[in-house]
N, C-alpha and C positions, 0 to 999 in steps of 0.2 A: 747079619749085622753090617756086612760090607755093602749090601744093597741099600740099606737104610742110610748109610753114610753118603753113598753116591746120590741118593735122592735129595738129602739135605744139602749137599754141595751144589746140585743143580738149582735147587730153590734159592740158595744164597746168591748164586751167580745171577739168576733171573732178577731177584729183588734188587741187587746192586746195580745191574745194568739198566733196569727200568727206572730206578730212582735217579741215576746219573743222567739218563736221557731226558726225563721230565725236568730235572734241574737245569740242564743245558738249554732246553726250550724256554725256560723262564727268561733267558737273556738273548737267545738267538732265535730268529724267526724260522719255523720249520720250512725247509726247501720244498717239501711235498708231503702229502698225507697218505695214509694207507688207503683211504677211500678212493682217492684219485688214482693211485697206482693200480688198485684192483679193478676199477671201472675202465681205465684206459688200457689195461693189460700191457703195461710197459715192459719192454725188454731193456736191458742195460744200454744198448745202443740208442734206442729211441729216447730214453730218459736223458741221455747226455746230449743229444743233438736236436730233437724236435719236441716242442711243447704243443701238445694237441688239445690244450684246454686254456681257458681264459681266467687268469688270476693276477691281480696286482696288489701286492701287500702294501697296506697303508697303516701307519701308526694311529692309535685311537685319537690322538690329539689333532689329527688331520682328517677325521671323519666327523660329519655332522652329529651333534649330540642327540638328534632325533633318531639316529640309527640304533644305538644301544638302548635307548628308551623304548623303541618300537619292538625290538626282539624280546626285551624283558616283559613288556606288556602282553606280548603274544605267547611267549614260550615259558616264562618262568618268573612269575610276579614276586616271589619271595627269594629271588636270587641272592640278594645281599644278606639274607637271614639264615639260610641253611648252610650245611657243610657238605654239599654235593648231592643231597637227596631230599626230595619233597615227599615225605612219608604219607601226608594227607592225600596227595594226588595219586600216589601209588595205590593206597587202599581204595580210593574212589574208582580208579581204573580197573582194579581187580573185580570189584562189585559190578561195574558196568559191563565188563567183558563177559560176565557169566550169562548175560541176557541179550547180547548183540553179536551180529555176525562180524561187523567191522571192528577190529581190535583197536582199542584206544591206548595210546602210549602215555607215559608219565615221566619222560626223561627231562631232567633239568638241563640247563645250558652247559653245566660242567660235565655231565654225562655225555652230552652230544660232542663236546670237544674231545673227550677221552676216546669215544668211538671213532670219530673222524680222523684223529691223529694216528691211533695205534691199532685199530681193530677193523672189523668188517660189518656188513649188515646182517650177518647170520643171527638168527633169533634163539640159538641154543642156550642152554643154561650155562655152558662153559664160557661162551662169549660174554654173557651177562655178568658172570663172576669176574672175568678179567676187566670188564667195563667198570664194575664197582671198585676194583683194586686201583685202576688208573685214575678214577674219579677222586678217590681219597688222596692219592699222591698229588694230583693237581691242586686240590683244595689245600693240602698241607704245604706245598712248596711255592705256589703262585699266589699272587694277590687277586682279588676279584676283578680288578681293572685289567690285569693281564689275561685272565680267563675270557673276559668280554672281548678284548682286543683280538685274541686268537680266533675266537668264534666268528667275529665279524669278518675275518679274513679267510676262513676255511669253509664256512657253511655254503652248501650248493644252493644257488639262487636262480638257476636256469640250467638248461642242458649244457654241461661242460663249462658252466660259469660259476666261479667260486669267489666268494667274498663280495662285500658291498662296493668296493671300488670298481671292480670289473663290471658288476651288475649295473652300477650307476652310469658308467660310461656307455655301456651297450644299450640300456633301456631308456636312459634319460639324457644322454649326451652331455654329461657334466661330471665333475669330480664329486666324490661322495661327501666332501666337505660342504657342498652346496645343496645337499638333499633337503627338501622340505619335509614337514611332518607327514603329509599325505604320501609322498614318494617313499619315505622310509617305511611307513605302514604298509604300502604296497609290496615292498620287498619282503617284509616280515610275514605278510599274508601267504606267500607261496610256500613257506616252511610248514611241515617237513617234507612236502612233496612237490619240488620245483619242476618236475618233469610233467606232471599232470596239470598243475596250476601255473599258468603262464602270464607274466606281466605283459608280454606283447599281445596276448589275446585273452584278456580277462573275462572270466565267466561271471555270471550273476552272483555265484557263491563267493568268488574272489572279491568282487566289489563290496558285497555285504561284510565279508571278513575284514577288509580294509577299514571300513567304517567302525566296526566293533573294536579294532585295535586302536584307532584314533581316540575313541571314547575311553578305553582303558588307559591309554597314555596320559590322559588328563586326570583320570581317577587316582592313579598311583602317584601323582604329584607333578607331572609335566617336566619341563626343562629344569626348574629349580631343583627337583628331586634328583635327577640324573647328574646334574653338574655338581651337586653337593657330594654325591656318592663317589664320583670319579675325581674329586679334588686331590 
């Protein structure tokens, strides 16, 4: 009985702490993400003194509307309709993965935010369970606009390059507010593998993927669609 009480207490503390943290990040921009910390192998000293990665936080109002439109067209076309999970894509991925070597993912933007902020790239069932939990918390406590804003600032878009502002400055020498539709599609095309797919050295696949995303951007409604959703 004592053990059960201790387990319940630990669960209560975890739920309380995680909910408070997610609620806090609704209003405050995360100073760093778990993915960055794990990749960079930060010590406390290096975290406080030296920034070994490129990231410049930018509010969504100061990012070109083409950027959220591109990531939605590329990663999660029913982003504004689901509550964190695209069950049709999950079912499709399961069926496809039964007959292919290369595993196809089905993570929504909300799931990717949960993983980037709080978890790691481990593919264990325990990590997926925590991802589902944090995804539900994020969907419950944040607006869709906030989820997109965080995603656009924490997604890795090049080796040690996080967020569209840093990526735009490095690859296109301009602010993310001035990104064109083609440039935004290029950045979205490197997801979810920005180490293998490089904007600076685009492969034929990346060029085709960019064109596909541009087509999808128009098919889902273009700028009028995203501006209405983010109003």
